[in-house]
Residue frames as a rotation matrix with the C-alpha (Angstrom) as fourth column:
UNK 1
-0.231 0.936 -0.267 102.82
0.918 0.118 -0.379 104.47
-0.323 -0.332 -0.886 106.29
UNK 2
-0.063 0.097 -0.993 103.21
0.077 -0.992 -0.101 108.18
-0.995 -0.083 0.055 105.57
UNK 3
-0.913 -0.352 -0.206 103.91
-0.174 -0.120 0.977 107.40
-0.369 0.928 0.048 101.93
UNK 4
-0.727 0.686 0.043 100.46
0.477 0.459 0.749 105.92
0.494 0.565 -0.661 101.34
UNK 5
-0.596 0.401 0.696 98.73
-0.485 -0.870 0.086 108.41
0.640 -0.287 0.713 103.82
UNK 6
-0.015 0.632 -0.775 97.52
0.379 0.721 0.581 105.65
0.925 -0.285 -0.251 106.00
UNK 7
-0.632 -0.205 -0.747 98.48
0.774 -0.218 -0.595 107.52
-0.041 -0.954 0.296 109.29
UNK 8
-0.963 0.264 -0.050 96.57
-0.266 -0.963 0.036 110.46
-0.038 0.048 0.998 108.06
UNK 9
-0.166 0.906 -0.390 93.44
-0.317 0.325 0.891 108.37
0.934 0.272 0.234 107.30
UNK 10
-0.174 0.232 -0.957 93.61
0.737 0.675 0.030 106.96
0.653 -0.700 -0.289 110.82
UNK 11
-0.898 -0.211 -0.385 93.89
0.390 -0.788 -0.477 110.40
-0.202 -0.579 0.790 112.32
UNK 12
-0.766 0.642 -0.043 90.89
-0.522 -0.580 0.625 111.48
0.377 0.501 0.779 110.29
UNK 13
-0.028 0.754 -0.656 88.89
0.039 0.657 0.753 108.44
0.999 -0.005 -0.048 111.54
UNK 14
0.491 0.163 0.856 89.85
-0.691 -0.525 0.497 109.54
0.530 -0.835 -0.145 115.15
UNK 15
0.918 -0.335 -0.212 92.27
0.396 0.806 0.440 106.71
0.024 -0.488 0.873 115.85
UNK 16
0.516 -0.856 0.009 95.68
-0.665 -0.394 0.634 107.10
-0.540 -0.334 -0.773 117.25
UNK 17
0.611 -0.350 -0.710 98.05
-0.584 0.406 -0.703 105.55
0.534 0.844 0.044 114.62
UNK 18
-0.516 -0.826 0.229 100.53
-0.772 0.332 -0.542 104.45
0.371 -0.456 -0.809 117.29
UNK 19
-0.327 0.403 0.855 97.80
-0.700 0.504 -0.506 102.50
-0.635 -0.764 0.117 119.13
UNK 20
0.693 0.715 -0.096 96.45
-0.536 0.420 -0.732 100.98
-0.483 0.559 0.674 115.95
UNK 21
0.801 -0.405 -0.442 99.71
-0.388 0.211 -0.897 100.34
0.456 0.890 0.012 114.07
UNK 22
-0.176 -0.979 0.103 102.70
-0.642 0.035 -0.766 100.15
0.747 -0.201 -0.634 116.42
UNK 23
-0.170 0.040 0.985 101.42
-0.973 0.154 -0.174 98.66
-0.158 -0.987 0.013 119.66
UNK 24
0.803 0.502 0.320 100.16
-0.486 0.863 -0.136 95.35
-0.344 -0.046 0.938 118.29
UNK 25
0.707 -0.605 -0.366 103.31
-0.123 0.404 -0.906 94.79
0.697 0.686 0.211 116.35
UNK 26
-0.257 -0.819 0.513 105.54
-0.759 -0.157 -0.632 95.46
0.598 -0.551 -0.581 119.45
UNK 27
0.141 0.415 0.899 103.41
-0.908 0.417 -0.050 93.19
-0.395 -0.809 0.436 121.58
UNK 28
0.974 0.218 -0.060 103.30
-0.220 0.848 -0.483 90.39
-0.054 0.483 0.874 119.05
UNK 29
0.425 -0.872 -0.244 107.05
-0.265 0.138 -0.954 90.49
0.866 0.470 -0.172 118.59
UNK 30
-0.372 -0.515 0.772 107.77
-0.883 -0.061 -0.466 90.54
0.287 -0.855 -0.432 122.31
UNK 31
0.345 0.576 0.741 105.45
-0.741 0.652 -0.161 87.47
-0.576 -0.493 0.652 122.75
UNK 32
0.964 0.059 -0.258 106.50
-0.233 0.651 -0.722 85.51
0.126 0.756 0.642 119.59
UNK 33
0.297 -0.940 -0.167 110.26
-0.705 -0.099 -0.702 85.82
0.644 0.326 -0.692 119.86
UNK 34
-0.282 -0.478 0.832 110.69
-0.933 0.338 -0.122 83.74
-0.222 -0.811 -0.542 123.06
UNK 35
0.584 0.514 0.628 108.59
-0.291 0.855 -0.429 80.90
-0.758 0.068 0.649 121.60
UNK 36
0.920 -0.256 -0.297 110.74
-0.267 0.147 -0.952 81.07
0.287 0.956 0.067 118.46
UNK 37
-0.088 -0.948 0.307 113.90
-0.934 -0.029 -0.357 80.99
0.348 -0.318 -0.882 120.58
UNK 38
-0.104 0.036 0.994 112.72
-0.743 0.661 -0.102 77.99
-0.661 -0.749 -0.042 122.36
UNK 39
0.859 0.481 0.174 111.74
-0.178 0.600 -0.780 76.26
-0.480 0.639 0.602 119.22
UNK 40
0.669 -0.682 -0.295 115.05
-0.521 -0.146 -0.841 76.89
0.531 0.716 -0.453 117.60
UNK 41
-0.178 -0.639 0.749 116.82
-0.982 0.162 -0.095 75.67
-0.061 -0.752 -0.656 120.69
UNK 42
0.280 0.526 0.803 114.82
-0.466 0.806 -0.366 72.52
-0.840 -0.271 0.470 120.57
UNK 43
0.996 0.081 -0.040 115.38
-0.070 0.408 -0.911 71.87
-0.057 0.910 0.412 116.86
UNK 44
0.311 -0.949 -0.042 119.16
-0.776 -0.228 -0.589 72.64
0.549 0.216 -0.807 117.24
UNK 45
-0.241 -0.396 0.886 119.49
-0.856 0.516 -0.002 70.16
-0.457 -0.759 -0.464 120.16
UNK 46
0.536 0.458 0.709 117.56
-0.156 0.880 -0.449 67.45
-0.830 0.130 0.543 118.27
UNK 47
0.936 -0.269 -0.229 119.44
-0.205 0.113 -0.972 67.90
0.288 0.956 0.051 115.00
UNK 48
0.038 -0.963 0.268 122.85
-0.942 -0.124 -0.313 67.83
0.335 -0.240 -0.911 116.97
UNK 49
-0.052 -0.017 0.999 121.83
-0.708 0.705 -0.025 64.70
-0.704 -0.709 -0.048 118.63
UNK 50
0.858 0.371 0.355 120.78
0.020 0.666 -0.746 62.98
-0.513 0.647 0.564 115.44
UNK 51
0.743 -0.634 -0.216 123.89
-0.457 -0.245 -0.855 64.18
0.489 0.734 -0.472 113.63
UNK 52
-0.169 -0.853 0.494 126.22
-0.985 0.136 -0.102 63.03
0.020 -0.504 -0.863 116.41
UNK 53
0.163 0.195 0.967 124.47
-0.369 0.921 -0.124 59.62
-0.915 -0.336 0.222 116.50
UNK 54
0.913 0.404 0.063 124.32
-0.032 0.225 -0.974 59.28
-0.408 0.887 0.218 112.68
UNK 55
0.689 -0.721 -0.076 127.81
-0.415 -0.306 -0.857 60.61
0.594 0.622 -0.510 111.67
UNK 56
-0.254 -0.911 0.325 130.01
-0.785 -0.002 -0.619 59.95
0.565 -0.412 -0.715 114.83
UNK 57
-0.164 0.068 -0.984 128.26
0.151 0.988 0.043 57.04
0.975 -0.142 -0.172 116.42
UNK 58
-0.962 -0.247 0.114 127.77
-0.046 -0.263 -0.964 58.94
0.268 -0.933 0.242 119.74
UNK 59
-0.517 0.817 -0.255 124.64
0.845 0.534 -0.001 57.91
0.135 -0.216 -0.967 121.58
UNK 60
-0.128 0.600 0.789 121.72
0.095 -0.785 0.612 60.42
0.987 0.153 0.043 121.72
UNK 61
0.768 0.381 -0.515 121.54
0.491 0.165 0.855 59.66
0.411 -0.910 -0.060 125.50
UNK 62
-0.092 -0.865 -0.493 125.06
0.966 -0.197 0.166 60.85
-0.241 -0.461 0.854 126.08
UNK 63
-0.700 -0.181 0.690 124.40
0.454 -0.859 0.235 64.06
0.551 0.478 0.684 124.17
UNK 64
0.264 0.866 0.424 121.21
0.075 -0.457 0.886 64.84
0.962 -0.202 -0.186 126.11
UNK 65
0.702 -0.110 -0.703 122.88
0.705 0.243 0.666 63.97
0.097 -0.964 0.248 129.34
UNK 66
-0.456 -0.882 -0.121 125.81
0.888 -0.461 0.007 66.22
-0.062 -0.104 0.993 128.77
UNK 67
-0.493 0.286 0.822 123.45
0.167 -0.895 0.412 69.08
0.854 0.341 0.393 127.68
UNK 68
0.646 0.757 -0.095 121.42
0.267 -0.108 0.958 68.55
0.715 -0.644 -0.272 130.84
UNK 69
0.424 -0.464 -0.778 124.48
0.875 -0.011 0.484 68.83
-0.233 -0.886 0.401 133.01
UNK 70
-0.619 -0.730 0.291 125.87
0.784 -0.596 0.174 71.86
0.046 0.336 0.941 131.07
UNK 71
-0.468 0.482 0.741 122.73
0.075 -0.813 0.577 73.87
0.881 0.326 0.344 130.86
UNK 72
-0.849 0.243 -0.469 121.03
0.453 -0.122 -0.883 75.51
-0.272 -0.962 -0.006 133.81
UNK 73
0.197 0.976 0.094 117.44
0.963 -0.175 -0.203 76.79
-0.181 0.131 -0.975 134.10
UNK 74
0.282 -0.043 -0.958 118.93
0.239 -0.964 0.114 80.29
-0.929 -0.261 -0.261 134.18
UNK 75
-0.813 -0.573 -0.099 120.48
0.001 -0.172 0.985 79.94
-0.582 0.801 0.140 130.73
UNK 76
-0.563 0.674 0.478 117.00
0.801 0.304 0.515 79.33
0.202 0.673 -0.712 129.26
UNK 77
0.420 0.737 -0.529 115.35
0.842 -0.534 -0.077 81.96
-0.339 -0.413 -0.845 131.18
UNK 78
-0.116 -0.554 -0.824 118.07
0.024 -0.831 0.555 84.58
-0.993 0.045 0.110 130.24
UNK 79
-0.936 -0.268 0.228 117.61
0.224 0.044 0.974 83.63
-0.271 0.962 0.019 126.58
UNK 80
-0.019 0.970 0.244 113.85
0.984 -0.026 0.177 84.12
0.178 0.244 -0.953 126.75
UNK 81
0.472 0.153 -0.868 114.46
0.534 -0.833 0.143 87.59
-0.702 -0.531 -0.475 128.39
UNK 82
-0.473 -0.729 -0.494 117.06
0.003 -0.562 0.827 88.56
-0.881 0.389 0.268 125.89
UNK 83
-0.711 0.328 0.623 114.71
0.703 0.297 0.646 87.52
0.027 0.897 -0.441 122.95
UNK 84
0.399 0.902 -0.166 111.97
0.906 -0.415 -0.081 89.76
-0.142 -0.118 -0.983 124.31
UNK 85
0.235 -0.352 -0.906 114.26
0.177 -0.901 0.396 92.68
-0.956 -0.253 -0.149 124.62
UNK 86
-0.769 -0.637 0.052 115.68
0.128 -0.075 0.989 92.10
-0.626 0.767 0.139 121.16
UNK 87
-0.363 0.800 0.478 112.09
0.922 0.236 0.306 91.88
0.132 0.552 -0.824 119.81
UNK 88
0.550 0.496 -0.672 111.15
0.650 -0.760 -0.029 95.09
-0.525 -0.421 -0.740 121.50
UNK 89
-0.236 -0.772 -0.590 114.28
0.055 -0.617 0.785 96.80
-0.970 0.153 0.188 119.97
UNK 90
-0.910 -0.118 0.397 113.61
0.364 0.227 0.903 95.58
-0.197 0.967 -0.163 116.36
UNK 91
-0.177 0.923 0.343 109.95
0.971 0.107 0.213 96.30
0.160 0.371 -0.915 116.38
UNK 92
0.472 0.303 -0.828 110.09
0.562 -0.827 0.018 99.70
-0.679 -0.473 -0.560 117.94
UNK 93
-0.441 -0.738 -0.511 112.86
-0.108 -0.522 0.846 100.86
-0.891 0.428 0.151 115.57
UNK 94
-0.869 0.067 0.490 111.24
0.489 0.260 0.832 99.37
-0.072 0.963 -0.259 112.49
UNK 95
0.112 0.994 -0.008 107.83
0.994 -0.112 0.007 100.74
0.006 -0.009 -1.000 113.41
UNK 96
0.357 -0.115 -0.927 109.30
0.274 -0.936 0.221 104.25
-0.893 -0.333 -0.302 114.20
UNK 97
-0.683 -0.634 -0.363 110.98
-0.141 -0.372 0.917 104.40
-0.717 0.678 0.165 110.85
UNK 98
-0.680 0.555 0.480 108.04
0.724 0.403 0.560 102.90
0.118 0.728 -0.676 109.03
UNK 99
0.277 0.912 -0.303 105.56
0.910 -0.350 -0.221 105.34
-0.308 -0.214 -0.927 110.45
UNK 100
0.356 -0.210 -0.910 107.77
0.029 -0.971 0.235 108.47
-0.934 -0.110 -0.340 109.67
UNK 101
-0.466 -0.545 0.697 108.79
0.658 0.313 0.685 107.32
-0.592 0.778 0.212 105.99
UNK 102
0.461 0.571 -0.679 108.42
-0.141 -0.709 -0.691 110.01
-0.876 0.414 -0.246 103.46
UNK 103
-0.159 -0.668 -0.727 109.48
-0.771 -0.375 0.514 110.17
-0.616 0.643 -0.455 99.74
UNK 104
0.578 0.402 -0.710 107.94
-0.803 0.437 -0.405 107.26
0.148 0.804 0.576 97.86
UNK 105
0.939 -0.135 -0.317 109.76
0.060 0.970 -0.235 104.25
0.339 0.202 0.919 96.92
UNK 106
0.055 -0.951 0.305 113.14
0.038 -0.304 -0.952 105.84
0.998 0.064 0.020 97.52
UNK 107
-0.189 -0.065 0.980 112.27
-0.883 -0.426 -0.198 106.89
0.430 -0.902 0.023 101.11
UNK 108
0.818 0.521 0.246 110.91
-0.573 0.692 0.439 103.41
0.059 -0.500 0.864 101.86
UNK 109
0.700 -0.637 -0.322 114.23
0.278 0.659 -0.699 101.88
0.658 0.400 0.638 100.72
UNK 110
-0.289 -0.702 0.651 116.34
-0.258 -0.597 -0.759 104.46
0.922 -0.387 -0.009 102.71
UNK 111
0.145 0.327 0.934 114.10
-0.953 -0.208 0.221 103.99
0.266 -0.922 0.282 105.80
UNK 112
0.952 0.253 -0.171 114.35
-0.230 0.962 0.146 100.17
0.201 -0.100 0.974 105.59
UNK 113
0.251 -0.958 -0.138 118.12
0.372 0.227 -0.900 100.22
0.894 0.175 0.413 105.34
UNK 114
-0.388 -0.423 0.819 118.38
-0.482 -0.664 -0.571 102.60
0.786 -0.616 0.054 108.28
UNK 115
0.525 0.561 0.640 115.96
-0.838 0.211 0.502 100.74
0.147 -0.800 0.581 110.43
UNK 116
0.858 -0.249 -0.449 117.87
0.195 0.967 -0.164 97.47
0.475 0.053 0.878 109.77
UNK 117
-0.032 -0.998 0.056 121.18
0.300 -0.063 -0.952 99.01
0.953 -0.013 0.302 110.73
UNK 118
-0.275 0.011 0.962 119.92
-0.765 -0.609 -0.212 100.83
0.583 -0.793 0.175 113.76
UNK 119
0.785 0.590 0.189 118.12
-0.586 0.608 0.536 97.68
0.202 -0.531 0.823 115.00
UNK 120
0.610 -0.635 -0.474 121.36
0.427 0.767 -0.478 95.52
0.667 0.090 0.739 114.44
UNK 121
-0.400 -0.758 0.515 123.31
-0.051 -0.542 -0.839 98.15
0.915 -0.362 0.178 116.55
UNK 122
-0.055 0.462 0.885 120.74
-0.899 -0.408 0.157 98.22
0.434 -0.788 0.438 119.21
UNK 123
0.916 0.314 -0.250 120.50
-0.227 0.918 0.325 94.46
0.332 -0.241 0.912 119.44
UNK 124
0.171 -0.947 -0.271 124.39
0.451 0.320 -0.833 94.28
0.876 0.020 0.482 119.70
UNK 125
-0.531 -0.405 0.744 124.46
-0.397 -0.657 -0.641 96.81
0.749 -0.635 0.188 122.50
UNK 126
0.319 0.692 0.648 121.59
-0.929 0.093 0.359 95.25
0.188 -0.716 0.672 124.32
UNK 127
0.815 -0.098 -0.570 123.22
0.070 0.995 -0.070 91.83
0.574 0.017 0.818 124.10
UNK 128
-0.240 -0.969 0.056 126.33
0.199 -0.105 -0.974 93.14
0.950 -0.223 0.218 125.53
UNK 129
-0.486 0.064 0.871 124.57
-0.719 -0.596 -0.357 94.78
0.497 -0.800 0.336 128.37
UNK 130
0.636 0.769 0.063 122.21
-0.732 0.574 0.367 91.89
0.246 -0.280 0.928 129.06
UNK 131
0.544 -0.526 -0.654 125.11
0.252 0.845 -0.471 89.41
0.801 0.092 0.592 128.91
UNK 132
-0.545 -0.746 0.383 127.23
-0.129 -0.377 -0.917 91.59
0.828 -0.550 0.109 131.28
UNK 133
-0.177 0.506 0.844 124.23
-0.954 -0.298 -0.021 91.70
0.241 -0.810 0.535 133.79
UNK 134
0.724 0.689 -0.032 123.18
-0.663 0.708 0.245 88.06
0.191 -0.156 0.969 133.49
UNK 135
0.861 -0.387 -0.329 126.45
0.320 0.916 -0.240 86.28
0.394 0.102 0.913 133.43
UNK 136
0.274 -0.721 0.636 128.85
-0.795 -0.542 -0.272 88.15
0.541 -0.431 -0.722 135.83
UNK 137
-0.172 -0.566 0.806 131.08
-0.928 0.367 0.060 85.61
-0.330 -0.738 -0.589 137.31
UNK 138
0.854 0.520 0.026 129.85
-0.461 0.778 -0.427 82.87
-0.243 0.353 0.904 134.99
UNK 139
0.387 -0.786 -0.483 133.46
-0.537 0.234 -0.811 82.30
0.750 0.573 -0.331 133.92
UNK 140
-0.440 -0.517 0.734 134.30
-0.897 0.207 -0.391 81.12
0.050 -0.830 -0.555 137.44
UNK 141
0.208 0.621 0.756 131.71
-0.634 0.674 -0.379 78.53
-0.745 -0.400 0.534 137.30
UNK 142
0.886 0.114 -0.450 132.91
-0.444 0.490 -0.750 77.19
0.135 0.864 0.485 133.97
UNK 143
-0.103 -0.992 -0.079 136.35
-0.799 0.130 -0.587 76.63
0.592 0.003 -0.806 135.38
UNK 144
-0.389 0.009 0.921 134.94
-0.768 0.550 -0.329 74.00
-0.510 -0.835 -0.207 137.88
UNK 145
0.712 0.645 -0.278 133.46
-0.690 0.570 -0.447 71.87
-0.130 0.509 0.851 135.03
């Protein structure tokens, strides 16, 4: 954004660049990622059931019954929470690097690479922390299955 002087233009017009550029992207990502996670989960379950039925001859009803017994409501809720946190991390880091990019095309490339790496590390650390908080003692419950 700095490369094409868009943030300077917004400041001249009296707008706060963060309110205009960053906030909508962060909110959109935090709202959209839980829906995408749920959609991917649904498509994955459907394709697994169809594959098990078509290739191995296992009834779709058996697959869905086993999935219903194995999955708890908390598993889906925790996945939605984690996806919101991951979306916030990726969008905040990407916007921060995008707004402060300088140096033309070379600077954009370096900022993009840096934002991807930092987002990946941030998501990895957040995944560890959230999994530790959400699933403490979950191993004991798995032994009883």
